[in-house]
N, C-alpha and C positions, 0 to 999 in steps of 0.2 A: 196744907201749911199756909200761914198768913204771909202777906207781902213783907212784913217786918222780918219774919223768920228767914225768908229767902235773902233779903238784904244783908242780914247778919252773916249768913253762910258765905255769900260772895266776898264780903270784906275780910272774912277769916281765912280764905284760901290764899296761900302765899303765891301760887302760880298765877291766879287770876288777878291778884292784887298788884303784881309787879308791873312796872311801867315798860311798855314795848318801845324799843328804839325807833326813831323816825326813819333812819336809813334802811331798816329792814323792809318796811313797807314800800319805800321807794325802790329798793332793789328788786323786789318781786314784781312791781309794776313795770320796771325797766326791762326785766328778763322776759316778761310776757310780750312787751312791745318789740324787743329784739327778735323773739321767736316769730311773731307775726311778720316782721320785716324780712326775716330769712325765708319764710314760706312764700311771701310775696315775690321776693327776688328770685327764688328758685322757680316759681311759677312763670315769672317773666322770662327767665333764662330758657326754660323748656319750651314755652309757647311762642316766644318772639325771637330771641337771639340765637338759640342753638337747637332748633327743632328738627333739623335734618335727620339726625340719628333716629329720633323717635318716630318720625314720619316713615323712615325706611323700615323700621321694625314693624310698624303697623301695616305697611304695604306687603312685607314678607308674609304676614299672617292672613291678609285679606285681599290684597290686590293680585291679579293674575293677568298675564299676557296670553290671550287665546290666539292660537294660530288659525288663520283662515285659509284652509287648503285650496290650492289651485287645482282646477280640473286637469288631469293628465291627458295629454293629446292622444288621439286615436291613431291606429295604424290601419291603412287600407291596402288592398292589393291594387294592381294596375287598372282594374275595372271598377274601382270604388267599393268593392265588397269589404266588409269589416274583417280584420284579422285580430284586432285587439281593441277593447273599449273598457271604460270604467262604469261600474254600476253601484248604486247605493248599497252599503253593507254596514248596518249599525254594529257597534261594539258594546259589550256589556261590562260594566264595572260596578264596584260596590264599596261602601264604607262598612267594614266588618263589624265595628262596635254598634252600628245602628241597624243591622240587618234583623228583620223579624224572623224568629226561629220557629216558624210554623212547619212541622215535618212534612205535611202534605204538599204545601206550596214549594218547599225546597226540593222535594222529590220530582215535582212537575218541572221546576226550573232546570234541574239537572238533565231531565229528558230532553227539554227544548235546546239545551246547550250541547247535547250529544256527548255527555261525559258521565262517568259513574258518580253516584251520590257521594261516596267517600272522598273522591277527588274534589268535588265542590265544597264539601265540609272542611277539607284541609285548607283550601284557599281562604275560607272564612274564619278559621279557628283563632287567628291572631287578632284579638280585639283592640290592640294598640294601633293597628294600621288605620289610616283614614282614607286609603285608596288601594284598590287591588283590581287588576284586570281579571275578569272571569272568562271571557272569550272574545277574541277580535274577529270582526267581519263575519257576522252571521247573516242568514237569509232574513229579508224584511218580514216575511210571514211569521217566522219564529220570533222576531223582535216584537211584533204586534201582540203575539200571544203572551210574551213575557210582560209587556206593559199591562195587559189585562189581568195578570196575576196580582198586580198592585202590592208588591212586596216592599215594605219599608226598607230603605238602605240600598236598593238596587237601582242603578241608573243606566242610561244609554248615551252613547256619543256617536254622532253621525260621521261615518267614514265611507271610503270607497274601495272596491276591490276590482281587479282586472278580470275580464272574461275573454276567452279565446275561442271564437266560433269554429275555427278549423282544427282545434284540438291537437292531437298527436301528429297529424299530417304535416303541419307547419310549425311544430314546436321548436325545431332547431333553428328556424329562420327568425321567428318572432321573439322567442325567449320568454321570460316571465319576470315579474317583480316580486319583491318580498312583502311582508305584511305592512311595512312602512311605505309601500308604493315606490320603492327604489329598484331600478332595473338590475337584474342579476345575470341574465344571459341574453344572447342574440341581439336583435335590434333594440330591445328594451334597454339593454345595457349600453350598446354602442351610441345610442342617441338619447340617453337618459336625461341629459341637461335640457335638450330641446323639448322633449316630451313632458318633462316634469313642470316646466314653467317656474313661477316664483310665488311662494306663499305670501299671503298678507298677514296682518295682525290686528288685534283688538284688545285694548287695555280696559279691564273691568274690575269691579269690587265684587267679591263673592262672600256669601255667608258660610258658616261651618258645614252646611249641607251641600255646598258646591253650587248653590243657586246664584245666578247673576242678579245683583241688586242695583248696580249703577255702572254706567259707562264713564270712563275717564280718559282724557286725551283724544287724539285724532285716530281715526281708523285708517289703516293702510290696506288698500284693496289688493286682492291677489291678481296675478297675471297668469292666465291659463296657458297650458303647454301647447306646443305647435303640433298639428296633425302631420302624419308621415305617410306618404304614398310610395309603396315599394314597386319594384318591377315584377314581382311575383304574380303569376296568374293562379289564383286559388284553385281553379278547376284542373289545370295542368299539374299543379302541386299535389292535389289529392290523388289524381289518377297515377302519377309517377310513384307516389308513396305506396299506393295500394299494390301496384305491380311489383315493386321492390320487395315489399313485405311478403307477398305470395312466393316470390322466388327464394327468399331467404329461408322461409319455412319449408318449401318443397325440397330444397337441396340440403336441408339440415345444416345451414351455414351459421357462422358465428355472428355475422353482421353484413350490412350492405349499404351502399350509397348510390345516389343518382343525381346528376346535374344536367339541367337543360338551359342552354344559352341561345339567345336570339343573335344569329350571326350578323345581322344588319346593324343592330343597335348596341350589341354587347350586353343587353339586359339579361339578368338571371331570371328565367321564367319559372324555374323550379329548382329546389335544392332540398333533398330529402335523405333521411337516414333511418335505418332500422337496426336495432331496436330504438324506439322512441319513448315518449312519455306524455301524459296528459298535463298541461301546464297548471291546471287548477287543482290537481291531486298529485302532490309531489312527495307524499309520505313513502319512506322506505325505497327511495330511488338509488340506483347504483350509478357509478361514474360511466359505465358502459351505455346507459340510457341517455345521459345528459350530453355525452360527447358529440360534437358536430364533426363526424368523421370525414366528411367531404372536404373539410378545411383543416382539420387538426391532425389527421392520420396521414402518414407518408408511407410509401411503399416503392419498391423497385418496379418501374412501369413495364418491364418486359418488352414484348414484341411491338407494343404501341409506339416505340421509338423508331422503328424501321422506316416508316414513311419519311421521317426527317432526314435520314441518311440518303434515301433515294432522291429526295428533293435537292439536297446539297450536291449530289453527284450530277444531277441534271443541270443545276444552276451553274456549276463550274465547267460544264461542257465535257465532262469526262465520259458520259454515256448518253444514249437516247433510250426511250422506253423499250425499244426493240433490240438493244445491245444484248448479246448472249454472254452469260457467265457460266462457266463450268463449275458445278457444285459436287460432281462425283469425286470420291466415293461416298459423299455425305458426311464427311468429317474433315477437320482441319486442325493441325497442331501449331500452336504459337507459344514460344517460350516454355516448352515442356507441358503445356496444357492443351487438351483436345476439345475442340468445339464441334458439336454434332447437330445434324438435323434429325427430326423425328423419323423421317423416312428418306432414303436416298432419292434424289430427283434427276440427277444428270445435268444436262445443259438446260439453263433457264434464261429467259429474257428478264430484263429488269422488272417488267410488268409482273412476270410470274414469280419473281423473288418475293415481291410483296404479297401477291395473291396466295402463294403457298407458304408464306412466312418462313423462308429459308434463312437459318442462321449463317450458314456457310456463305451464301450469296451476299448477304448483308455485310458480313465481315470483310469479304474480298473487296467490296466497294469502299468500306470505311478505311481499310489499310492503305488505300491510295491517297488518302487525305492527310493533311497535317493535323495533329491533335488540336492545335489552336483553332482551326476551321470548324471542327466538330463542336468544340467548346463554345465558340461564338454563336453557332446556330442554336444550340441548346439554350444558351444564356439569353439570346435575343427573343426567343419565344416564351421566356419567363421561368425556366427551370432554375432553381437555386435562388429565387427572389421571392420575397413575401408578396402575396397578392394585394393589390391596392383596393381592397374592399374593407368596410368598417366592421369586420367581424372580430370579436375578441378571440384570441387563440389561433388565428390563421398562421400557418407555418410556411417557411421558405423552402423546405426540402434541402437536399444536399447535392451540390455539383462542385466537385473539387477542381482546383486550378489545373489547367491543362499541362503545366510544366511538370507536374508530379505524376503524370500518367505513364505507366509502363506499356509496352506493346500489347500485352494480354489485357490490360485494363481498357485500352482504347478499343480493342476488339469486343469485349463484353459490354462496354457502354453503347456500342452501336445497336445492340439488341436488348438494351434496357436493364443491364445489371451493373452495379457500381455507382449508381446515382439514385436519388429518391425524389418523389414528387407527391403532391396531394392530387386527388381526383379533380378538384377545382382547377388546379394549374394545368392538368392534362387537357381538360375540356377547353380552356381558353387557348392553349397552344394550337389546337386543331382549327381555330378560327382563321389561321393563316392559310389553310387550304380552302376553307369555305368562302373567304373574301378575296380570292384570286391573288394571294400573296401578301395581303395586309393583315397584321395582327391587330385585333380589336380590343380596346380597353373594356374590361368587364365592370358592370355596375349593378348595385342592388336597388337603385332609385329608378323610377319610371323616366324614360328618356322621351323627348318630344319627337326626335327624328333620327335618321341614320347618323352614325358618328364616323369621323375620319379615323382610319387605322394607320399603323406604321408599316410602310412597305419593307418587306424582308426578302421577297423573291419576285421574279417576273410572273405575270398572270399565266403565261403558258406553262411554266413549271408547276404552279399550283393546280392547273387544270389537268395536267398529265398525272399528277399524284392522285387527284380525285378519281381518275379513271382506274388507277391501280386499286384504290380503296373500294371502288365498285366491283372490281373483279373478285375481291376477297369475299364478297357477299353472294356470289352466284355459283353455279356449278363449277366445282374444282377449287373453290376457295375454302378458307377456314371458318367462315361464318354465314352459311346459307340461312341459318335461323334468324339472321338480322333482317331478312327481306320483309318488306312491308306492303300490304295490299294497297295498290293504287299509286305508290310512290317509289321512285328509285332511291336507293340508299348506297352509301359507301362508308366503310369503316375498317377498323383494325382490331383484331382480337389481341389479348395478352393473357398469358398464364405464367405466374411466377411463383417459385418456391418461396415460402415465408422464411425470413431470417429467424434463427433461434440460437442465442448465444453468439459464438463467433463463426457459426456456419449456417447451413440451411436445413430445415426440417424435411425429412424424406417424404412425408405424406400430408403436409400442410401447404395449401396453395391459396393464392388469390387469383380469381378469374375476373377479367375486365374486358370491356368493349367500349370504344369511343368512335363515333362516326358522325356523318353529316347527311342531310336530306333537304330537298331533292338534290340529286347529284349535279345536274347541269346549272341550276340556279339555287344554291343552298340557302336555306332560311334558318335552320337550327343546327346546333351541335349538341349531341347527347352523349354523356359518359356514364357508364355503369360499372360498379365494382361489387363483387360478391366475395366476402372474406371467409376463407376456410370452409368451403362447401364439403360436406362429408356424406352425401347421399349417393355416392357412386360416380357422379360426374363432377369434374372440376375445371375443364377447359373453358376459357372465356366464351368460345363459340357456343357452348352448351348452356352455361349458367347465366351469362350476362347478356348475350346477344338477343334472346327472346324478350327481355325487359326493354332493351333498346327498341326493338321492333314495335311493341305495343305502345310505348311512350311516343315514338315518332308519329305513328299513325294518328293517335288521339290529339297530339299537339298541333300538327299541321292542319287537321280538320278544324280545330278550335280557332286557329289563326286565319282560317279562310283561304289556305293555300290550295290551289286546284291540283288534283291528281295529274301526274305526268306519265302514268302508265295505264294502258287500256287492258292489259292481260293480267291474269293472276300470276304471281311469282311461282316459279318451280322450286319448291322446297326440296333440298337434297338432304336425305336423312343422315347419310354417312358423310360428314364433312371431312375435309383434309385436316389431319391433326397438326396443330402448330408446333413449331420447335420453341423450346424455352430453356 
């Protein structure tokens, strides 16, 4: 078409030929300008005047505060041997949507993580997740092998886990931490704040794969936890645990406990329970294994209370060690209830009352006293009061107010029924005899020197009672099996029916023995309890005294205490049966 033809067509179109109003073009230009101004204003508002919200949203998506963990403090025994320490233990995590689904690699990964392949696949099946733990705290060797697999989407995080070199022998003392390194039992729990220290922090920018691309802000350095040195001697602890375990198994008992105290310093040299557990392997544990029975279990202490009655009678000047008490015909009726001895003994000196564990003789001494005097003696040595040691779950036992005692209750309390105590309390109470009348405060921390005790009786009284305790371990006493090669010992057996409901079980007992060594210059107090022996023997002199004997000998040798006996002890096979 020619140019003329196009010109005619243009002029003949009514739409094209109409005149456009000037305001319309101006309006369009103005609208465009306003739009640009609005965009510029919005941009200025977002980037300059009100950018906090958007910066926060950006930080939520990309900025992270990384915790810089503090090294948890170590726990040592008194000689500097490790009881607990932290070792590197990488943790494995994944971004499910990014994980490479190579069947062979995933099968190998599952094997290294010690989990079934279906369990691993279940953890990875949700591809909407951008983080999932596969396993916390694995061995470094396994972590290196996982790195070598080079599976896309699988990552590692450096963490630490606790190791316990003494394993089950010291488990109830040291305790353990959880996967977050927080104390759960024992000293790990009691001193968690000191051991844990204070974590630091680091502010970073991460990409979507979790990789750090930039540091922002200042780094706060972590403060490492404080090391802890206990009074425990790991060698004494292990030996005491081993002998206790053997006794529980031999006598087919339900459980057992042993406590070893340094009479000079009040330090706890050993505290063991059986059954126990391995702190690093806590799967399928029962409460019976976790329970620190020496501190949490209470029982009626039976005949182990008799020396305190003898001491009170001596202290008050009521008797001398050679004062004769008539125990014939071997039974005594008070308030309609009859108290009996295992065998009639006739006339006994106060020494012999303790040696042969006569209930009748002890009750005759006790009934010459005011209930308040007995209560004060028991209370002063720590019965009915919570032990001042930092163990979670330590109990106070039960000692009722003396004003509520009836005559028969005063009588039974003299030989250990009607009150309750823990083995730890019982061991500490006997320090009053070991320290010539001073009660020593017990401690779980290593002490630098001998500690001052609280005087409760005259030195002569305590020495007289020590002689009575020694008589109980030789020919004619209830615990000849407590004798120890090379060392003189003294102690008291106890055998008590177990409470069941509102009464006592006929064939369930606790056998215990608590004693001191050497007799003339005591260095240690050892208390042993065997719970519910069912192998045919149940008297404390049969089931608990042999554990005492072995533990005393090993402990004194380790402490460098010179033997005070040059002859072998004469072990009496048939001991005098104790009354209970």
